[in-house]
N, C-alpha and C positions, 0 to 999 in steps of 0.2 A: 897250365894245365896237369895235370897228374895223370899220368895211367896205370887204371886199377888191372889188377889182374886177376881175374875171378878163379876159384877152384875150390868143388863141392869132395866132401867126404863124409865118412862116418864121423859121430862124435869119436868114438873112442879109438878113431887115428890119426887124433890132434896133438900134436910134439907138446911137451910141457913147456917150451915157448911162446908156443900158440897160443898156450891156456893161461900163461903169465899174461901176454901182453890184451888179452879178453879182461881179464882182473882191471889191468890197466886203465881199459877202456871206462868201465863199468866206474872204478871209484873217482876218477877223474871227473868225470861229465855229472852233474845232479839230472841231467836229463833221464840216465839209464841206472839209479843209485837205487832202484826198486829189485827186489830179493829175485823177481821174475826174470830180472836179463843175466844173475847171473851163471859163471860155470855151474856151480855145482847144483843150479836148481834143475838145469839141462843135464847134469848126469845122474841124478836121482830120477829124474823121469827115465833116461835111458836103463840106467840097472833097474829098474820095476817093472820092465817088459814093454816099456816103448822103444820103435827104432829113431831113435833121434841122430837128425844129419845136420850138418851145416855149411854152409857157404861162406869163405875168405875171401878176402878182399885184400890184395898185397900191393902197396907202394916200396918199392926198393926193397922188396922183401920181408916190412913191415907190416903187421895185420892192422889196417884202418877198416873195414868194414863185416861184420859179425851178421850171417841171416842163420839163427837156430830153427829147424822144424821138425815135427815128427811124424810119422807113420803110426796109425793107430794099431796095423795089422799086418800081416804078410801080402794079405788081400789088399790094405789098403795102400799099402806099396806098390803091388801092381798094376794098379787102378790109377798109381799118382796122386794121389787123393791126401796131402799132405796139409798140415794145421798147426796151430800155436804150437809148443812145447808146454806141453804141462794139459795139456786139451783144457778142460773144462776147471782145473784147479788153477791153472795161471790166469789174475785180471791185467796184464800186460803183455803186449807183443811187438812183433816191428822190427827193423834193422838197427842194429849199434854202430853207427857210421863215426869215424873220430871228425872233431872239431876241423882239425886239418884240413877236409876235404870241403871243398868250397861248392861244391854244385851238386846237384839231383842224379839219381844213377836213375839208368834208364830200364826197368826191369825184363826187357828183350835182351839185354845181355849177359842175365844170371842164367847158371846151369840149372833151370828149374821147369817143369813142364807148367804145374798147377799148384796153387798158394793160397788157401781161406785165413784169410787173418781175421781177428775182431780185437775189441780192448786195445786199439792203438793210441796213441795220443799225438797229439798235433808234431812233437820232436821229432818222432817218426818213422813222419809222411816224407821223407826226402828218396824214397822212390817213385820215378814216374809210372801210373800205374793207369791204364786204359780206361779199365773200370772205373777209375776214380776212388775217394774218399765218402765212406756214406756216413752221416752222424749217428752215433748209437745210445750212449747216455752219457751222463756225467759219473765221474768216479769222485767221491767227496774226501775231504782230507782236516788234518787238523794239523794246523802249523804251530809250532811252538816257540817261544821266544821269551825270553826274563827271564820270571820262575813260575812256579804252580799258582805262587799268588797272582802272578800275570794273568794268565789265563784265565782262570776261575772269575778271576775282579772283572773281567768282558764278559764271560757268563753272565754271569748275575747280571749286569746292564742289560741285556738281551732278555734273560730268562730268571729272571729273579724266584719266581714262585716256584720254577720248575726244581731249580737249585735247590731252594728251600723244602720242598716235599719230597727230594731224594735223602736230605740228609735227616730230616725226620724220619723217613722209613729205615732207616741207618739205623736211627736210637732205635725204633720201635725191633726191629728185630734181633739186636742185641739183648733187649728185654726179654723177648719171647723164646729166646735162644739159646743167647750164651755171649760170649764174647766175640766181635768179630776176628776174624783173622784171615790177611790177605797173605798169598802168595804168589809174587811174579812172577818167579821162574821155579814152576816144579818140575823135578826130573824122576817121577813117581809114575814107572808104567803102569798102575793101574785106574791111576788118576786119568792119564790119556786115553786107555781104551774106554773108560766110563766115559767119557767124552764124544770119543768116536760114536759108542753106541746109544749114546745120548739126542748125537746130532742127527743119527740116521731116524732114529724113531721119530723124533719135531719132522724132518724131509716128512714122513708118511702121514702123521698126523695132520699137517696142512695141506697134502695132496699137491705139494711142487714136486719139478725133477728131483732127483736123489744125484748129486756130484760124488757119490761118495758109493753109485752100484756098482761099479767095477772091481773088482779085487785092486787092479794094481793105481785105483787111484787110494784106496786105502795103506798099499804099503810104501805108495809116496806119501804120506803122513807120517808113517812110523818109522822111517828111512831119513826123515828130516828131523824127528822128534829127538833118534840119538842122538843126532849134534854130531860134532868131527868136522865140520866143515870148513871151509879156508874163509869161504863168504858171507855163509848165511849163519843166525844164531836161532835157534827152535825158543819161541818161552808159549809155557804153558802158562796161563795163570788159573789160581782157583780161589775163590771166595767162599768162606764159613763162616756159619756163626753157634760158635759153641759146637755140637757134634751134626748141625742139621748144613749140608751140603746147599748152597745157594746159586752158583756159578760158576763156570769156566769158560777159558777163552784157550784158543791155541793160534798162533801166529808168527810168523817168521820175520827177521831184523836183518838189512844189509845196508851199510854206510850210514847209519842215523835215519835210516826211512824204518819206520817199523809198519808191518800190514796187518789190519783186523779184519783176520780171516773165517775163525770159524767156531762165532760165540754160540754159549747153548747156557740154559740156565734151568732150574726147579718148578717145573708149573705146580707144583703145590704150593709156591711161597708168591705167588705171582702178584699178590698184594703188596710186598713189600718191596718191588723191580727192582731184584737179582742182578738184571743187566745193565739198569742203570747203573747201579750201586760200582758192580766191578767196571765198568768203561772209566767213572769216576777215581779209582784203584788206580788202574792203567796210566789215565793220563797222568797223574800227580807223581806214580814213577818213576815214570817215562823222561822229565827231567833228570835226574841222578843218573840215568842208562844214556844219556847223550842222546836221546830221540829227537829229532828236530822235527819231524816229520809223522802221524800217526796217519796212516790213509784207510780209511774205511772201503774202499771198494763203489763197484759199482751200484746204482741202482738208487732212486731218490726213494726216504723215507722218512718222516715226522721224526724219528728217534735219529738219525744223522744229523737232520737239518737244524737240531738244536745244538748239536756239539762241533759241527765242523765249522770252517773260517777260509775256506779256498775250495774250487772242484777245478777238474781238469775234463774237457768234454772228451769224450774217447770213440773212434772210428771203427769201422773195417771195411774191406774190398778184398776185392779175388785178385791175382797175383797170374797172369795167363801167358803162356810161350806161345807165339807166333806160330808154334811146329802143330800138324796134323792131331799129333796126342794130346799137345794141349789145347786144343780145340774142343776134340771127342771129353775130355775129362771133365772139362769148363760143361759141355751137356750134361753130361753124367751126375752132376754134383746136382746141376737146375733140376735135372727129372727127381734126384732124391729127396730135394728140400720139397719140392710140389708134395711128391707121394709122401712123407712125412705130414704134412701139411693137413693132408686130407681128416 
Protein backbone atom coordinates (compact mmCIF):
# COMPACT_ATOMS: atom_id res chain seq x y z
CA UNK A 1 0.00 0.00 0.00
CA UNK A 2 1.32 3.42 -0.95
CA UNK A 3 1.82 5.94 1.82
CA UNK A 4 0.30 9.30 0.88
CA UNK A 5 1.78 12.43 2.40
CA UNK A 6 -0.76 15.27 2.56
CA UNK A 7 -0.07 18.98 2.50
CA UNK A 8 -2.44 21.93 2.51
CA UNK A 9 -1.57 25.17 0.76
CA UNK A 10 -3.02 28.25 -0.87
CA UNK A 11 -3.66 27.81 -4.57
CA UNK A 12 -1.14 30.51 -5.50
CA UNK A 13 1.56 28.65 -3.55
CA UNK A 14 1.46 25.66 -5.89
CA UNK A 15 4.62 25.01 -7.89
CA UNK A 16 4.73 24.82 -11.68
CA UNK A 17 5.30 21.05 -11.42
CA UNK A 18 2.27 20.57 -9.15
CA UNK A 19 0.09 22.54 -11.57
CA UNK A 20 1.38 20.41 -14.43
CA UNK A 21 0.61 17.21 -12.50
CA UNK A 22 -2.92 18.52 -11.83
CA UNK A 23 -3.40 18.92 -15.58
CA UNK A 24 -1.99 15.45 -16.18
CA UNK A 25 -4.43 13.87 -13.73
CA UNK A 26 -7.51 15.58 -15.20
CA UNK A 27 -6.57 15.01 -18.84
CA UNK A 28 -5.67 11.34 -18.40
CA UNK A 29 -8.96 10.29 -16.78
CA UNK A 30 -12.46 10.67 -18.21
CA UNK A 31 -13.68 10.89 -14.60
CA UNK A 32 -12.13 14.33 -14.22
CA UNK A 33 -12.42 15.76 -17.74
CA UNK A 34 -15.05 18.36 -16.82
CA UNK A 35 -13.99 22.03 -16.95
CA UNK A 36 -14.86 22.31 -13.26
CA UNK A 37 -12.02 19.95 -12.25
CA UNK A 38 -9.34 21.95 -14.06
CA UNK A 39 -6.67 24.03 -12.33
CA UNK A 40 -7.70 26.97 -14.53
CA UNK A 41 -11.20 26.97 -13.03
CA UNK A 42 -9.80 27.08 -9.49
CA UNK A 43 -7.35 29.83 -10.46
CA UNK A 44 -10.08 32.01 -11.96
CA UNK A 45 -12.16 31.52 -8.79
CA UNK A 46 -9.16 32.55 -6.70
CA UNK A 47 -8.32 35.56 -8.89
CA UNK A 48 -11.85 36.94 -8.71
CA UNK A 49 -12.09 37.27 -4.94
CA UNK A 50 -12.43 33.80 -3.44
CA UNK A 51 -9.89 32.28 -1.05
CA UNK A 52 -9.00 29.02 -2.78
CA UNK A 53 -6.89 26.40 -1.07
CA UNK A 54 -5.96 22.87 -1.99
CA UNK A 55 -4.96 19.67 -0.24
CA UNK A 56 -2.34 17.78 -2.23
CA UNK A 57 -1.41 14.15 -1.66
CA UNK A 58 2.04 12.90 -2.68
CA UNK A 59 3.52 9.48 -3.32
CA UNK A 60 7.27 9.61 -3.92
CA UNK A 61 6.96 13.40 -4.36
CA UNK A 62 4.43 13.02 -7.20
CA UNK A 63 0.91 14.44 -6.86
CA UNK A 64 -1.71 11.67 -6.74
CA UNK A 65 -4.48 13.47 -4.84
CA UNK A 66 -6.02 16.93 -5.25
CA UNK A 67 -8.88 18.38 -3.22
CA UNK A 68 -9.51 22.07 -4.00
CA UNK A 69 -11.97 24.14 -1.99
CA UNK A 70 -12.73 27.78 -1.30
CA UNK A 71 -13.78 30.22 1.37
CA UNK A 72 -16.19 32.90 0.19
CA UNK A 73 -14.86 35.48 2.66
CA UNK A 74 -12.41 36.08 5.49
CA UNK A 75 -15.22 35.37 7.96
CA UNK A 76 -15.94 32.03 6.26
CA UNK A 77 -12.25 31.15 6.56
CA UNK A 78 -12.16 32.09 10.26
CA UNK A 79 -15.23 29.91 10.86
CA UNK A 80 -13.77 27.14 8.71
CA UNK A 81 -16.75 27.05 6.31
CA UNK A 82 -15.16 25.66 3.16
CA UNK A 83 -17.13 24.62 0.08
CA UNK A 84 -16.62 23.60 -3.53
CA UNK A 85 -14.49 25.79 -5.79
CA UNK A 86 -16.63 28.22 -7.76
CA UNK A 87 -19.49 27.93 -5.29
CA UNK A 88 -22.86 28.01 -7.02
CA UNK A 89 -21.17 28.37 -10.43
CA UNK A 90 -19.57 24.92 -10.29
CA UNK A 91 -21.58 21.90 -11.40
CA UNK A 92 -19.04 19.27 -10.27
CA UNK A 93 -16.80 18.86 -7.24
CA UNK A 94 -14.86 16.30 -5.25
CA UNK A 95 -11.35 14.94 -4.84
CA UNK A 96 -9.22 14.19 -7.90
CA UNK A 97 -7.41 10.92 -7.19
CA UNK A 98 -4.96 9.07 -9.40
CA UNK A 99 -6.16 5.74 -10.80
CA UNK A 100 -2.91 4.27 -9.44
CA UNK A 101 -4.28 4.68 -5.91
CA UNK A 102 -6.40 1.57 -5.38
CA UNK A 103 -7.71 2.32 -1.89
CA UNK A 104 -10.10 4.87 -0.43
CA UNK A 105 -8.81 7.70 1.73
CA UNK A 106 -10.02 8.51 5.22
CA UNK A 107 -11.15 12.13 5.56
CA UNK A 108 -9.78 12.18 9.12
CA UNK A 109 -6.26 11.99 7.65
CA UNK A 110 -6.70 15.27 5.76
CA UNK A 111 -5.59 18.67 7.15
CA UNK A 112 -9.12 20.07 7.03
CA UNK A 113 -11.70 20.95 9.70
CA UNK A 114 -14.90 21.19 7.66
CA UNK A 115 -15.91 21.04 3.99
CA UNK A 116 -19.38 20.91 2.47
CA UNK A 117 -19.45 19.42 -1.02
CA UNK A 118 -22.33 18.90 -3.40
CA UNK A 119 -22.46 18.00 -7.10
CA UNK A 120 -20.22 15.03 -6.30
CA UNK A 121 -20.33 12.15 -8.84
CA UNK A 122 -19.70 8.52 -7.89
CA UNK A 123 -16.10 8.51 -9.12
CA UNK A 124 -15.24 11.22 -6.59
CA UNK A 125 -16.58 9.28 -3.62
CA UNK A 126 -13.25 7.70 -2.76
CA UNK A 127 -13.07 9.65 0.47
CA UNK A 128 -14.38 7.76 3.48
CA UNK A 129 -16.85 10.21 5.02
CA UNK A 130 -18.53 9.51 8.35
CA UNK A 131 -21.64 11.41 7.25
CA UNK A 132 -21.97 9.34 4.08
CA UNK A 133 -23.03 10.60 0.65
CA UNK A 134 -26.62 11.64 -0.02
CA UNK A 135 -28.28 11.61 -3.42
CA UNK A 136 -28.90 15.07 -4.84
CA UNK A 137 -30.07 14.92 -8.47
CA UNK A 138 -28.96 13.62 -11.86
CA UNK A 139 -26.81 15.57 -14.28
CA UNK A 140 -28.06 15.09 -17.85
CA UNK A 141 -25.64 14.46 -20.71
CA UNK A 142 -25.60 14.18 -24.48
CA UNK A 143 -23.03 11.59 -25.51
CA UNK A 144 -21.94 12.23 -29.10
CA UNK A 145 -20.74 9.45 -31.37
CA UNK A 146 -20.56 8.99 -35.12
CA UNK A 147 -21.61 12.27 -36.72
CA UNK A 148 -24.45 14.76 -36.27
CA UNK A 149 -26.67 12.67 -38.54
CA UNK A 150 -26.16 9.72 -36.18
CA UNK A 151 -27.34 11.72 -33.16
CA UNK A 152 -30.33 13.33 -34.87
CA UNK A 153 -31.41 10.05 -36.50
CA UNK A 154 -31.64 8.57 -32.99
CA UNK A 155 -33.28 11.75 -31.74
CA UNK A 156 -35.98 11.53 -34.42
CA UNK A 157 -36.72 7.93 -33.50
CA UNK A 158 -37.59 9.09 -29.98
CA UNK A 159 -39.00 12.55 -30.73
CA UNK A 160 -39.91 12.83 -34.41
CA UNK A 161 -42.67 15.41 -33.92
CA UNK A 162 -40.47 17.48 -31.59
CA UNK A 163 -37.64 17.50 -34.14
CA UNK A 164 -39.93 18.44 -37.02
CA UNK A 165 -41.52 21.22 -34.95
CA UNK A 166 -38.15 22.81 -34.15
CA UNK A 167 -37.11 22.71 -37.80
CA UNK A 168 -40.46 24.18 -38.84
CA UNK A 169 -40.08 27.00 -36.32
CA UNK A 170 -36.59 27.70 -37.64
CA UNK A 171 -38.01 28.14 -41.14
CA UNK A 172 -40.72 30.43 -39.74
CA UNK A 173 -38.14 32.61 -37.97
CA UNK A 174 -36.15 32.87 -41.17
CA UNK A 175 -39.27 33.82 -43.10
CA UNK A 176 -40.35 36.46 -40.56
CA UNK A 177 -36.99 38.04 -39.65
CA UNK A 178 -34.38 37.07 -42.20
CA UNK A 179 -31.59 34.50 -42.69
CA UNK A 180 -30.57 32.41 -39.69
CA UNK A 181 -27.08 33.35 -38.48
CA UNK A 182 -25.39 31.10 -35.92
CA UNK A 183 -22.05 31.96 -34.32
CA UNK A 184 -20.63 29.07 -32.32
CA UNK A 185 -17.74 30.93 -30.70
CA UNK A 186 -18.24 34.69 -30.47
CA UNK A 187 -15.51 36.90 -28.99
CA UNK A 188 -17.72 40.00 -28.87
CA UNK A 189 -17.69 41.48 -25.34
CA UNK A 190 -20.99 43.28 -26.00
CA UNK A 191 -22.70 40.01 -26.84
CA UNK A 192 -21.31 38.51 -23.64
CA UNK A 193 -22.54 41.39 -21.46
CA UNK A 194 -25.91 41.17 -23.21
CA UNK A 195 -26.16 37.52 -22.19
CA UNK A 196 -25.25 38.30 -18.56
CA UNK A 197 -27.83 41.09 -18.31
CA UNK A 198 -30.56 39.00 -19.92
CA UNK A 199 -29.76 36.02 -17.69
CA UNK A 200 -30.00 38.11 -14.52
CA UNK A 201 -33.31 39.56 -15.73
CA UNK A 202 -34.54 36.01 -16.41
CA UNK A 203 -33.75 34.87 -12.86
CA UNK A 204 -35.60 37.89 -11.50
CA UNK A 205 -38.63 37.31 -13.73
CA UNK A 206 -38.80 33.64 -12.74
CA UNK A 207 -38.46 34.47 -9.05
CA UNK A 208 -35.60 32.00 -8.54
CA UNK A 209 -32.25 32.35 -6.81
CA UNK A 210 -29.77 34.33 -8.88
CA UNK A 211 -26.35 32.59 -8.94
CA UNK A 212 -24.89 35.77 -10.46
CA UNK A 213 -26.01 38.01 -7.62
CA UNK A 214 -22.54 38.49 -6.12
CA UNK A 215 -20.01 40.57 -8.02
CA UNK A 216 -17.34 37.84 -7.97
CA UNK A 217 -19.60 35.46 -9.90
CA UNK A 218 -19.96 37.89 -12.80
CA UNK A 219 -16.23 38.66 -12.71
CA UNK A 220 -15.46 34.95 -12.78
CA UNK A 221 -17.54 34.50 -15.93
CA UNK A 222 -15.94 37.57 -17.53
CA UNK A 223 -12.47 36.21 -16.79
CA UNK A 224 -13.36 32.83 -18.26
CA UNK A 225 -14.81 34.54 -21.34
CA UNK A 226 -11.56 36.42 -21.97
CA UNK A 227 -9.90 33.06 -22.55
CA UNK A 228 -6.16 32.53 -22.70
CA UNK A 229 -6.42 29.56 -20.33
CA UNK A 230 -4.41 26.39 -20.78
CA UNK A 231 -7.15 23.83 -20.13
CA UNK A 232 -10.51 25.59 -20.52
CA UNK A 233 -12.02 27.05 -23.68
CA UNK A 234 -14.86 29.59 -23.34
CA UNK A 235 -17.72 29.24 -25.84
CA UNK A 236 -20.22 32.06 -26.36
CA UNK A 237 -22.81 31.00 -28.96
CA UNK A 238 -25.29 33.42 -30.51
CA UNK A 239 -28.29 32.80 -32.76
CA UNK A 240 -29.89 35.55 -34.85
CA UNK A 241 -32.49 35.70 -37.61
CA UNK A 242 -31.75 38.73 -39.74
CA UNK A 243 -31.34 41.61 -37.26
CA UNK A 244 -33.42 39.84 -34.60
CA UNK A 245 -31.58 38.28 -31.67
CA UNK A 246 -33.06 34.87 -30.86
CA UNK A 247 -30.87 33.22 -28.21
CA UNK A 248 -27.41 33.01 -26.66
CA UNK A 249 -25.47 30.57 -24.55
CA UNK A 250 -22.21 30.73 -22.61
CA UNK A 251 -20.44 27.52 -21.71
CA UNK A 252 -16.97 26.11 -21.14
CA UNK A 253 -15.12 23.17 -22.69
CA UNK A 254 -12.25 20.98 -21.57
CA UNK A 255 -10.94 17.62 -22.78
CA UNK A 256 -13.86 17.19 -25.19
CA UNK A 257 -16.46 17.88 -22.47
CA UNK A 258 -18.67 20.87 -23.27
CA UNK A 259 -20.62 22.18 -20.30
CA UNK A 260 -23.96 23.72 -21.23
CA UNK A 261 -24.07 26.46 -18.63
CA UNK A 262 -25.88 29.78 -19.15
CA UNK A 263 -28.55 29.75 -21.89
CA UNK A 264 -30.91 32.68 -22.45
CA UNK A 265 -33.40 33.55 -25.18
CA UNK A 266 -35.47 36.45 -26.45
CA UNK A 267 -38.90 36.29 -24.77
CA UNK A 268 -40.37 38.33 -27.61
CA UNK A 269 -39.90 35.38 -29.96
CA UNK A 270 -40.91 32.53 -27.64
CA UNK A 271 -43.25 31.06 -30.23
CA UNK A 272 -40.23 30.16 -32.38
CA UNK A 273 -38.60 28.10 -29.58
CA UNK A 274 -35.27 29.94 -29.94
CA UNK A 275 -33.57 28.02 -27.11
CA UNK A 276 -34.27 24.69 -28.78
CA UNK A 277 -33.06 26.03 -32.11
CA UNK A 278 -29.81 27.15 -30.49
CA UNK A 279 -29.17 23.81 -28.81
CA UNK A 280 -29.73 22.03 -32.13
CA UNK A 281 -27.07 24.27 -33.69
CA UNK A 282 -24.64 23.72 -30.82
CA UNK A 283 -25.01 19.94 -31.09
CA UNK A 284 -24.44 20.02 -34.85
CA UNK A 285 -21.30 22.15 -34.47
CA UNK A 286 -19.91 20.13 -31.57
CA UNK A 287 -18.92 17.27 -33.85
CA UNK A 288 -16.47 19.43 -35.80
CA UNK A 289 -15.15 20.86 -32.51
CA UNK A 290 -14.12 17.38 -31.24
CA UNK A 291 -16.72 17.44 -28.48
CA UNK A 292 -17.75 13.95 -27.35
CA UNK A 293 -20.04 14.97 -24.48
CA UNK A 294 -22.37 17.92 -23.88
CA UNK A 295 -23.16 18.10 -20.17
CA UNK A 296 -26.53 19.76 -19.55
CA UNK A 297 -26.00 19.92 -15.80
CA UNK A 298 -28.10 19.30 -12.74
CA UNK A 299 -31.88 19.28 -12.61
CA UNK A 300 -34.64 17.47 -14.42
CA UNK A 301 -36.54 19.32 -17.12
CA UNK A 302 -38.64 18.10 -20.02
CA UNK A 303 -36.31 20.13 -22.24
CA UNK A 304 -33.25 18.16 -21.13
CA UNK A 305 -35.04 14.83 -21.25
CA UNK A 306 -35.67 15.27 -24.97
CA UNK A 307 -31.99 15.70 -25.76
CA UNK A 308 -30.01 13.65 -23.25
CA UNK A 309 -29.01 10.03 -23.71
CA UNK A 310 -27.07 9.62 -20.48
CA UNK A 311 -27.19 10.81 -16.89
CA UNK A 312 -24.86 10.88 -13.89
CA UNK A 313 -26.21 10.81 -10.31
CA UNK A 314 -24.73 13.51 -8.09
CA UNK A 315 -24.41 13.49 -4.31
CA UNK A 316 -23.65 15.80 -1.40
CA UNK A 317 -21.74 15.33 1.83
CA UNK A 318 -20.06 17.04 4.78
CA UNK A 319 -16.42 16.33 5.52
CA UNK A 320 -15.77 16.91 9.20
CA UNK A 321 -12.54 16.34 11.11
CA UNK A 322 -12.50 14.77 14.57
CA UNK A 323 -11.21 18.00 16.09
CA UNK A 324 -13.31 20.13 18.44
CA UNK A 325 -13.13 22.92 15.87
CA UNK A 326 -14.45 20.62 13.16
CA UNK A 327 -17.39 19.56 15.32
CA UNK A 328 -18.12 23.19 16.20
CA UNK A 329 -18.07 24.21 12.55
CA UNK A 330 -20.43 21.39 11.65
CA UNK A 331 -22.89 22.49 14.36
CA UNK A 332 -22.63 26.11 13.24
CA UNK A 333 -23.31 25.19 9.61
CA UNK A 334 -26.31 23.05 10.60
CA UNK A 335 -27.75 25.97 12.57
CA UNK A 336 -27.15 28.30 9.62
CA UNK A 337 -28.99 25.96 7.23
CA UNK A 338 -31.87 25.65 9.69
CA UNK A 339 -32.11 29.45 10.02
CA UNK A 340 -32.15 29.92 6.24
CA UNK A 341 -34.89 27.31 5.90
CA UNK A 342 -37.22 29.21 8.25
